[in-house]
N, C-alpha and C positions, 0 to 999 in steps of 0.2 A: 517933091520926089511926084514922078510920074507915076499915075494909076490909070490902067486900062479901064476902057469904055464898060464891058461886062462886069469887071469890079466895083466899078463905082454904080451902078444899077442895081447890083447886090446890096450893096453899102446901104443905098438909098431906098429900096423895098423893107430891109430889115429895120432901119430907124423910124420910117413910116409905119411899121406894124409895131413897133414898139410905143410910138405917140400915142397910136390908135387905140392900144391898148389900155394905157395909162387911163384913171380916171381924175376927173377934174381935182383939185385941193378943196377940201370942206365939204364936198359932196359923197354922200354912202348912198349906193343904190338899197330900196328896200326890199327885203325878200319876198318872194311871192306868198299868198296867202297859205297857211298851213306849212310852210318850209320852216326848219330849224334855223336860227340862226348861225351866221359862218363862224368858225373859230379858227385860231391859229393853227392847230394839229386837228387832223383828222382821228375821228375814233377808230380804235382798233375793234375787228370783228367780235362781239359780245359787249359791246358797251364800255371795255376797258382802255384807259387812254393808251395811245402809241408811246413807246418806249421813245426818250429823247436819243439824239443820236451822239455818237461819241465824237468828242473834238479831232480833226485830223491832226495828223502828226506832222510836223514840221521838218522836211528834209530838205536836202540840196536841191534836188530837183524843183521842188515846188518855188524854190526862191530866185533860180538861176534858168529856168527852161525860158520863159517868157522874156527875160532880157537879153539872153542869148539869141533868140527868134529875130527879135529887134535888130541886134548887132548883123547877123546873117542877112536880113533884108537890105539893111544899110550898106552894107560892104557887097552886096550882089547891085546894088542899085547905082554903084560909084561908075561913072563913064570917064575911064582914065584917058579914053582917047581923047577928050576933050580937055585935058589939062594942058598944060604947057610942057612942051618937051624938055628933057634933060635929065641928069643924073637923080633929081628929087622925085620925078615921075617913076623913073625905072624901079628905084627903092622901094617907091611904096606901092608899086604894081607887085612886086615881090612879095612884099609882106602881106598884101591882101590875099593872095594867093596861101600864103601860108597860115593865115587866120583861118581861111575858109575850110582847107584841108584838115586843121588842127579841130575843127569844131566837127567835124566828120569821124575822125578816127581816136582823137586823145581822150578829147572830154567826155564822152559816153560813158565809156568805161570808169572814169573816175568818178563822177556824179553816181554812177549805179553800184559802186563799192561804197562810196557816203550813206548813199539811202538805205542800203544793207544792214547797216549797225548805226544809227542815229546818233548815239549817244556815245560813241567811239571816237576820240580825238586821233586816235593814229589812222583811221579810214579819210578823216576829213583833212588832215595837214597836206598830203598830196594834192588835193584838188585846191587848197587855197592857194600853194606855191605855184601851181601851173597858172590859176587865174591870174596872180601877180604877174606872171611873166607874159600872159596872154594880153593883160591890160596895157605892159609896156609898150609892145608890138602896135596894140590899137592905137595907142597915143602916139606912136610916130608917123602912124598913117593920118592921123588927123591935124598933124602939126603940118605935114607934107600938102594936105589938101589946102588948107590955110593958104599956103605961099601960091600954089599951081592952080588949083582946082575952081570951079565955080562957085557963088557963094551959096545956092541950093542945096549943092551936094555936101558942103561942110554943116550947113544945118542938121540935116539929116543924120549924118555921123556925130556930131556933136549931142544930140538928144540920145542917139543909142549908148553914147559912153556912158553918159549921165545916168541912164537906167541901169546900165550894167554896174556901175560904181554905187549904187546904192543896193543893189541886190548883194553885192561883195560886203558892203558895211552891215546889211542884216544877216547875212550868214555868220560875221564876225562875232555881232551880237549874240547871236542863237548860241553859239558854240562857246563862248564865254559865259554865258548863264549855264549851261549843261556843266561845264567845268566848275561853278561854283557850287551848283549843287551837288556833284559828284565830291568834291571836296568836304563839303560839308557831311554827307552822309558817312564818308570814309571816317572824318572825325568824330561822328556820335558812334559809330561802331566799335573805334578805337577805345572811347571812353566806356563805353559797355562792356568792352572784353576786359580792360583793365579792372574795371568794378568785380566783375565776376571772379576773375581771377585772385584778386585781393579776399573776395569771400570764400573761395574754396582754400585757398591757405588759412584763412583764420578757422575754418572749420577742421581741417587738417591738423592744425596746431591743438585745439580742443581735444580732439580725440587722441593724440599723442601723449599729451599730458596727463600722468595718472592723477585722479583726485584724492587728497589726503582724506583718510577715513580717522575717524575718533576711535581711540580704544573704548570698547566697551566695559562698563564697570560693572560686576558681578555683584548681584545683591548681598548685604551682610545678613550673616545667619546667626540668631540668637543660640548663645551656647547649651546643649541639652543638659540638664539635670542628668547627675551621676545616680545611678540605681545600686542599692546596696547588694553586696555577693550574695549569692543563694546557700543558706545552710549555716552561716554564720548569725549570729547574734550581736548586734551593736554594743561596744562596751559601754558600760555604763559606769559614770565617777561618782562616789559617794563621797560625800562634804566631810570633812575631819571632824571629829568630833572632840570636844577638850574632857577626855577621860584620862582622869590620873594614872600613872603608871603604878601596876602593883609592885609592892618590893620583893625583891627577890629572896626566896628562902634560905638560902644557902649564902653566906656570905663572902665576900669576896675575898680572895687568898691575896695578903699582902706580897707585897713584891720583895725580893730577895734583898736581903741587905737592909730591910726597915724593922725597926723593934715592932714586936706583937703587942697589941695592946693589951692593958691589964684588965 
């Protein structure tokens, strides 16, 4: 891959500054006298520890932007005029132009839609399908380059394809993990809903069913003693005495037809 002289100087300057800024392994600079020891996080004003930064959200752009930039650089770096002339070269040139145009017009809105809803598969599936078609056309260009292009151009193109394929697989794995998490969440919600519905039905059945009540047995009352009637004296019974009956002074008349006594 050809690198311009200004770009090469900039890369060397950045690399030199990075190497110069790194301290040797196992050597730690001692702080100046009176200075506080260095820590991993700077304290917030007032002595309170600084809050931890939130974990970045994985999006389609965060996975695909860098590999697509490498692919774009590799396609722009192809010198098709150095390829062998023929139908293979002409087809490859048309595919290269189509890929470059697609990266400018079609892929950006698809990635924007997927980034807006990271957890929705309906927004990511169109991007995945488009990436599959994009990779197929890129593969045709690589196959043509292996036939009619110089070796250094083929190497750059293959490295770009490898990075893009790794990004595609990472996006697929990320979406699969999100799908599993969403399915588990939906399953847990369904179980909780069924449990709550069963509880409501059980409570409704308890309220609708009347509870049988035991009859209350009144207490037994003692019979009241009869009171004697007012103004009356209770009759007294006198026991019979063995008094002989007095003889009647008048003799009994004989019955008719019987002889009179002498």
